[in-house]
Every structure is written in C-alpha cells, then in structure tokens.
C-alpha positions, 0 to 999 in steps of 0.5 A: 751746796752742789754746783747746780744749786749754786748756779740756781742761786746765782740765777735767782739772785740776778732774776730777783727771785732769791730769798737769801741774805745776799739777795736782800742786801743787793735789793736794798743797795739797788733801792738806795742807788735808785733813790739817790739817783732820783734825788740827784736828778730832782736837785739838778732839775730844781737848780736848773729851773731856779737858775734859768728863771733868775737869768730870764728875769735879769735879761727881760728886766734889762730889756725893759729898762733899755726900752724905757731908756730909749723911748724916754730919751727919744721923746726929749727931741721929738713929739712937740708939746707931748708929755710922757707920764711914765710907763706901765709894764702891761705883761711879760711873756717868755720872750717879750713884754709890753710897755705902755707910756701914758701921754698928754698935752698941756694947753695953758695949764690944762692937761689934755689926753693924748694917745698912749705909746705902746711898744713891745720889747723882746728878750733879745733887746729889740723894740717894736710897735704892734703890727698893723696900721698906725697912721693918723686919721686923715680928713679933707678940710672943707674950707681949704681942701687940704688934709688935716690929721687927727690922733687915732685915739683921742681924735684931736687935731695933730700939728703939721709944719712947712719947711721954709726951703720946700716949695709946697703947692698950697700952704695953710694959715689957720691964723686967719680963722682965729675969729671962728673961736671965742676970744677965751678959747685956748689954742695950740698952734704950730707955726712954720717960719719963712726962713731959719732963725736963731733962738735969740731972734725967735724969743725976741720976735714972739710976743711975750704974752704968747707961750712958747712951748716947743722949737722945731729945729732944722735937722735937714740936710740938703739931700733931705730938702731936695727929696721933699721938693722932688716928692712934691714935683714928681708925685703931685704931693703936698705932704707937710711935715707931720709932728711925729716926724720932726725934731726939736725941744721944749721950752724950759719954763724955769730957765729959757736959756737952758732949753737948748742945753738940754737938747744938746745933752739929749743928743749926746746921751743918745750917741752914748748908747750905740745899742739903742733903737734910735742911735742912727737918728741921734747920730744923723741929727747931731752930725747935720747940726754940727756941720763942720764945727768940732762939736755941737753948740747952741750957735749951730741950732737954727729954728724953722718953726715953733709950737705956741699956746694962748687964747684965741685973742692973744694969738691974733697978735701973730698975724702981723709977723712977717716971719710966719709962713704957715700956721696950723691948729692943734688942740683947742680947749674951752676953758669953761668946761 
C-alpha cells in the first residue's frame, strides 16, 4: 500500500467513510461508548430524581408534623371553649402545603359548628395563614351601642372580655338580658371578674349547676394593662379582649384539679420547642405567670374570667355574684331543634 493510499484510508477512517475492518471495529466501539454513557446518564438522573423526591417527602412531612404540633399545642392555652377535631392535609405543593383544622364548640352536650382554622406550612418550616382579611364581623348592638363580634364562617357570636384593671368607658352585662331567651335555651357566656381570683375561689363561688368550661388566666404584665388603658384614653377606644387574643385553659370534666396541671404542662412543653411558631408567646406567658418564683406552680395562676354554659334559667343565678364585672353572650342553642 502506497503512502497516499494509507493516508487516504486514515482520512476515510476518521471521516467515517472507511469500509475496512478497522473502521467497523472503531464504529462499534463508538456505539458502545455512546450507549454506555447514555445508560450511566439515565441511571444518574433517575437516582437523583428518586433521592430528591424522597428527601423532599421527608422534609415536607416534617414541616407538616411541626405545624400540626404547634397549632394543637397552642390551642390548649387559647381559643375558649373551642375544640379541635384534628387536621386534614388539603394539598402539598412543591414548597408548601395546606392544613385544615376542623373545630366546634360544645354547649351542654350539643356540638355547634365553628370556623375551620386553615394554615399554610412551608418546606422550610414556616407557618402562616392565607393572606387577606381575617378579622371577625363587627356589628353595633342596637340596645347598648357596643360592638358585637361574630365568627366570619358560622356567623355565631364571639366572646369578648373585660380586664379588671382596665378602665373601660362602657361595660356590657348580658346577664341582664337573659329574660330575652326561653328558660331552656342553652347559653354560652363569657364572664369577666372585678378582680383576680384563685382557682379555689372561682370553683367555690360559681354555682354547682352551672358548667365551668374555661378559665381566663391573667397573663398580663403591668406594661400590658397600662397599654390597654392608654389605648382607651388616647384613642377614645373601648376595645375589649376578644376571645382569640386571651389565654387560659379548659376545665377538665373528669378531674377538675388536673386542669391547671395540664395548662402548666402545655406551657412547659411549648418552651421545649424553640423552633416553634409560638415559642415567644409561651415564653412570655410563662415568665409573666412565674414572676419571681423559681418555677411556675398552680399557686401562681390567677383567674380574671371564665366561660360558662347552662340554660338561661340556670345562668340567672349568676346575677347576684359581686365578683362579676361584665358578661357577654357567645353561642346560644335551642335544644328543641
């Protein structure tokens, strides 16, 4: 083979035009290399997809469980007489999910619908509500001229309270209008006291046939009450403490003496989760209640109001109690429907 032929054969080989055995071997090796590279690339892609999907699932599930933990724990110290039925996971996006907590109120053995609590939790651990206006419906009462608040979803009356150390311009006392209901109407009533009372005093003073549902705890600092009074004086406001903004605990229907224990346990548990959404509030409440004591005990808890239920006839027994400064209707139920 002449030098020119050899050179031509090499050129044809590299240009892919050669028909020699060497050319066929090279082409076969190229195909194998290409197929092998494609196979490796597909394996790496599939492996990454599976790994990332599994990691995403673990992280988003952890964020969901954290959101459920925070909401359920916080509900133990707020939202008077509102019971959580549990949560439903509505959907999971790439970076966030939606949790819906079904809620109801119980009035003398009858469940009453209450608005759902809907929150968004993110892949990175945050919890938030949907953007928009979440304030309750506010209507002026024709009889006393004061504002009444209503739940946005159910249109039921919401409870509001009066702190004993705040000088309101006007105070509502719905106990005086119980005659507007039939005696067997079931009534939820928010009661505000004229001073701070111990748990023992409250349990002794509230008549036995009236159901104690929830205790409003004085979690306010001196600065908090001063701020409330300033707001009333400077802005000509008569803002009461709406049920969604106060703290306390439910009465344990099985063992009343355990009610405050569960409340303290909830506060201490909230302090254990420093990454929790409500850690700041748990910390503030715990320190305000503990004061100079080494740790929080039942003796540190002072009650400034309660939520009670009963028939309209039964609740009339509260009219003569000097400890009651104000009272406001919540949910009412006709037992015959």
